[in-house]
N, C-alpha and C positions, 0 to 999 in steps of 0.2 A: 561166567559169574558177573553179576552186576557190581557196579562201583560201590554201592551202599553195603552190599554183602562183604566185599573185599575189605572195606574200611572197618566194618564190625569185627571181622576176623583178625585184622591187624591190631586193632585196639585190644581185643581179648588176648592176643599173643603177647603184646607188650606188657599188659597187666600181669599176666601169668609169669613172664620173665622177671618183672620187677619184684613180684612177691617172692619168687624163688631166691633172688639175690638178697632181698631183705631178710628172709628166713636164715640164709647162710650167714649173713653178717651178724644177725641176732644170736645165732647158735655159737659163732666164734666168740662174740662178746660174753655170752653166758658162760662158755667154757673158761674164758680168761678170768672172769669174776669168780667162778667156782674154784678154779685152781688157787687163786689168790686167797679166797676165803678159807679154802681147805688147808692151805699152808698156815694161815694165821691160827686156825683152830688147832692144828696139830702142834704148833709151837706152844700155844697156851696150855694144852693138855700135857705135853712133855715137860713144861716148866712147873706145872702144878704137882706132878707126881712126887718129885723130891721134897717138896714142901709138906705133902701129906705124910711121907715117910718120916720126915723130921718131927712131925707132930705125933709120932708114935702110932699112926694108924696102921692097922693090919691090912693084909692083902685084900680080903673081902670088903673091908670098909672103903679101901681106895677104889676098888672096882665099882662099888655101889655109888660112891661119890661122883666118879667120872661119868657114869651112865646118867645119873640124875642132873648133874650140872651142865653137861655138854650135849645131852640128848643123843647119845650114841648107844649102840647095842653092846652087850657084854663082850662079844668077841673082839670088837674094836678096842674096848677098854683093856682087855687082856693083852692085846697086841701092843698097845702103847706101854703098858706096864712092863711087859717082857723086854721091850726095847730099852727102857730106862734101866732095868735090872741088869741087862747085858752090859751096858755102859759102866755100871757101878762095879762090876765084877773085876 
C-alpha cells in the first residue's frame, strides 16, 4: 500500500470515528432534552387537569382540550386524566 493511500484511509477512518462520536453525543443530548421537555410537558398537563375540573369541564371536554392545547393523542390525554383522577380518589 502506498503512503498516499494509507493516509487517505486513515483520514477516512478518523472522520468516520468522529462522526460516530458526534452522533452519539448528539443523541445523548437530544434524549436529555427530550426527557426534560417531556417532564415539563407532563407536569403542565397534570397541573391543568384539576383546573379544568374546577372549571366544571366534563371528561370529554377535558380530553379535547388537552389534545388541542398540548398536541398529544387521545390515548395520552386519557392516561393523564386517569392519573389525576386516581390521585383524587
